[in-house]
N, C-alpha and C positions, 0 to 999 in steps of 0.2 A: 793541827786545825787546818782544814782546807781553805783555799782562797774563796773570798764572798764579795758581793755587794749588797750593802744595806740601804735601802731606800724608802724613807717613811714621810713623803711630804704632805700627808693629810693632818691639817690643823684640827686639833682636838679641843673642844669646849666643854669640860667636865664639870658636873656638879649640879646643885640645885638651882633652877631659875635659868639656867643658861639658855632655854628655847627661848626665852624672852626677848633675846636679842637677836633672833632671826632674822628680821628685816633688815637692821643695820649690819649685820654680817654680810648678806647677800649683797647690799647696796655697796658695801665697801669694795668689793670685787668687779663691780660695773655691769652686773648682769642686769637685763631689762626685762626679758620675758622667759619664764620657766615653764616645766611641765612639772606639776605636783602630782607624784606618784606615790599609791600606797596600796594597802590590802583591801579589807572590806570593811567590817563595821567598827574594830578595835580602836582604832584612832579616834573615832567620833566618842566612845565610850569613855576614853581618856580626857577628852576636851581638848585633844591636840589638833583636830580637824578645824575647829572655831579658832585655836588660837594660830595656825598658820595662816589662814585667811585673814585674820586681824592684822598680822605682822606684815604679810605682804602688801596689803592695803595701806598701811599706816606709812610704808616707805615709796608706796606708787609704783608698785612693781607688778607688770602686768604677767597673768598666767593664765593656763588652762590645766584642768585636772584630767586624770586616768587613775580609776580604781580598779579593784577587781584582782589584785595578784594574789595567786594561791601557794600554799607551800608546794615545794618542788616547783619553780615558778615555769610556766608556759610559753614556748615559742610564738604560738598564736598570738598571746596578748603582747609580746615583746613587737612583733609586726605591725600590730594595731597602734602600738607606741610610737614607733619610727614615722609611720604615715602619719600620725597625728603632730609630731614634732616637726617633720618637715613642712606639713601644711602652715603651720603656725609659725613658722620661722623661731623656733626654741633657740635659746642660747645657754641654757643651763636645766638641770633635772635635778629636782629635789626629791629623794628618797626618804619618805617617812614610813617607818617599820622596822622589820627585822631583816635578817638575811635574804629571804626570797625577794622582798620588795626590792633591797639593794642590788641583788643580782640581776633582777628584770631591768632596773633601770641603766646597769652598766651594758647589759646588751643592747638597750634601745641607744644609748650613748655611743656605742660601737658601731652599730648600723646607721647612723644618721648619716655619715657623710659617704656612704657607698651605696652602691646600686643592687648588690647582691645580697642574699639572706646572710643574717648575721651567724645562721648556723655554720657557715664556712668557717668562722674563727673557732668555734667550739670543736670542730672535727680537724682542725690545724692545716687546713687547706689554704687560708688567708690569714694575714696579721693586720691587725688595726694600725693605721698610720695616723690617723687623728680622730680625736672622739670629742664628743660633748662633754663639758666639766659637769660634776656630780656633787652635790651637798646631801648631807645626811643628817637625820633625826633620829636616834637609834632608841627601840622599844623593845627589844630582845636580847638578853645576852645569850650568844651561841655562835653564829656563823663566824664573827669576826670579818665579815665582808666589809665593815666600816671603815677599815684601815689596810685591807688586804690588796693585792693585784689579781685576785681570783674572780673568775665569774663563772657558775654552775647553772644551766638551763636544761629543761626537759624539752625535747622535740616531741610534741604530744602528736605529730602525725606518725611517728615511727616507735613511740615509746622508748625512746633512746635519752639517756641524761649523761651530759658530757661538761667537763669543765675545763677552762684553759687559762692560762696566766699572762697578763702583759702589765707592764707598769702603768700603761695609760689608762688602766683600770681603777687605780687608787682615787678615791673622792678627794676633792679639795678641802673640804671640811666637815667634822663630824661633830655634832652636838649630841652629848651623851649626859642625861640626866636620870641616876639609878630610880629614882621614884616614879618612872614609867614601867618599870618591872614588877612592881607592887602586885599587880592585878594578872600578870601572866599566869596561866593555869599552871598546877603542879606538874601535869605532865610535860607540859612544854618547857616548863624549869628543868625538869630532869634531863629532857632531850638536850637542852642546852648546855648543862652542865657536862653530859657525856661529849658533845661536840668540841667543848672548849678544850678539854683534856686530850682529845684524841689529835687536835691538831699539834700539840706539842708532844703527846707521847709517840706520834709517827714521824716525829721529827728526831726526838733525842734518843730513841731506841734503834732507828733504821740503819745508822751507820757504825757499826760495832767498833772498828778498829781505827777510829781517829780520837787522839789524844785532845781535849777540848773541854778542860775543868769549869770554864768560867760559864759557857752556854750550856753545860749540864747543869750547873748549881741553880742558875736562873730558872731553868726548865723544871727541874725537880720541885723548886722552890713554888713555882706557879702550881704545878700539880697539887703539892699540898695545900696551898692556901684555897684552891678551889674545892678539894675533897671536904675541907673544914667548913667553908662557905656553904658549900651546896646543902650540908646537913642542916645549918643555920637555918638558911632560907624556907626549907620545906617544913620546919616547925613553927618559923616567924617570918613570913611572907613579907613584912613590913621592916624587916632589919635593914637599916640603910645601909651601913658599913658592910655587911656580908653581901646584899645586892651591887653594891659598888665595886666589891671585888672580883665578883664574878663579870661584870661589865667592862671593867679595866682588863681583866685576864683575857676575855673574848678578844680583845683588839690586839693585845701583846702577844697572844698564842698563835696568831696567824698573820701578824704584819711583817714576819720575817724574823723576829728577834730569837726566838728559839731554835732557829734553823742556821744561825751564823756559824760558818765553818764546818758544816754538815753536810753531805750528800744524802737525800732522802727522795723518795718515790711515793710514799703515801698509798701502798698497795690496798689496805683495808677502805681507805675512802673510796678507791676506785671501784671495789666490789659492791660497795654500798650504793654507789651511783648507778650501778647495774640492778640492783635490786630496788631501789624505788624509783628508777626509771620505768621500770616492768610493772611494779605494784605500787601504785601512787598513792595508797593508804599507809606506807612506811614512812614515818618521819626519820630525817637523816640521823638524826642523834640516836633514835631507838635503833635503827638498822646497824649503826656503828657498835652500839651495846652487844647485839647478837654475835658480830664478825669478829671484833677484836679479841676476845679469849680464845676463839678458836683458831686465828692466826697465831696467836701468842703461843698457844700449845705445841705448834709445830715449829716456829721461829725460835723458841726457846731451847729445843733439841739440838739446834745447831750451833747457837751461841747463846749462853744463858747469862753471860755477865751483863749486858744492858739491863736484862730484867731484874736481875739482884741488885743493879744501881738504884733502880725503882724502890726496891725495897728497902733499901740502906737510907737512901736521902729523902724519900717522900713518906714513908711507911711506918719509920721508926723500929727498922729491924737492926740490930746489932751487926756490925760490918765482922763479927767473929762467927756467924752463922754463914755456913759453906754455901758456896755459889749456888748450887743447884737448888737447894732447898730454898734459899732467898727468892729464886726465880720462880719457883713452883708458888711459893707464899704470895708473891707480887700478882701473879696470874688469879690465883684464887681469891686473892683480896679485892681486886677489880670487878671479878665477877659477883661477889658477894655484895660489893658496894652497890653495883648495878641493881641488884634484887633487892637490896635494903631500900633503895631510893624510888622503887617500884616502876622500873622500867623493864620492857621484855628483854628477855635474855636467849629466847629461841625464835627461830624463822617461822616456826610453825604457829607462833602465837599471833602471827598476821593473817592466818589463812592460806599461807602459801604451802602447797603441796610438794611433795618429794620428786615428782615427775617435772616441777619447775626449775629444780636447780641446773640442769643441763641448760637451760634457756638463759639463767643468769649468768653461768659460766661462758657462755657464747657471746653475751653482751659485752661482759668485762674484758674479754680477749678482742674486741672489736672483730667479731667472726673470723677468728683464727689469726689476726694481724698482729696482736700485741701481746707480749710478756712483761712483767715488772719483776726486778730483782733489787732486793735489798738485803736483808738477813737470808732470806731465801728467795729461790725463783720461783714467782708465782705465775705458772702457766696455766692452761686450761684444767689439766689434770689437778693441781695442787689446788686450784681455785676449787674446782669441784669437792675436792676431800675438805676444804675449810667450811664450805657450804654445808657439806654433810655433818662435819662435827658441830656446826651452829643451828642445825636443824632441830 
């Protein structure tokens, strides 16, 4: 087991009706003026918009609003949010929505105390030293941003999507009522299922030569639970226990737990950022579903043991099955699962053309400045090969 730091300062309020404590929760921290940040119409259809307004007014908490967050949240809206927050002397941001809203809120929080663009954090030229606190009401089980230290933003001036990690990015509190995910569309639900699993798969499989049975069992157990719950909610969208499993798994998969004692680089996530940065119509989870089997096909040739461990521990394959066969089974199972739940498994399904693949590989390598090595070294040539397999 490698050395690690595990930090989870986010206080979680989980379950039915927890959103009705919002005003008291915010007041308990002493915040007096907040930026209420959200997407478009979803929270109004849920009745959450009115509930938030009521809760804030009930505790005499002043607020201003900024809606309009899109999937693959944009730098232009973040900049607008920073200007508004500074003008109104905000002391906290409340993000109500899914990962895009939360990441947009994080970027606004990061940019509040600086004069430069928050994009400099995303590209690694600057590091936040002080940020606004963030609270969350979660409405989609997917990104895990509600407890994570990561923030992913698309620079819509340059069609470049980047993520960065910083402990200051972790929300102060998160309210999670699985009932809010009942109305999430089947496609968004499937994208979330994939994203949740990928956050753990890329951690547990990426460092093959580390003895770490506890983290392994936690990780493979989480994946198994998500595979099972995912099928249930697509047949029965209002199954509370299955929705609760996905929501809690979303948080645990990306708050650091399934990476404890492991070194990981998440190269598939980085490739997907390049894809959806260039092609805004690609949902993050759907992009991951196209790329992971292609990456796994190459990586398993170098070290099949971690893929076999997935088959043994999450997919019910007997440990007597030979490692290579088990590894192939795991990869084929995951691809078939994605197809079964109705998510795209080929890049061309998004309208991407073969001549676009070199552009994606160039973005992935930061125009030739970056390679990532986990089980395999993913440089420009390897990235392009993976993209071609995923095409």
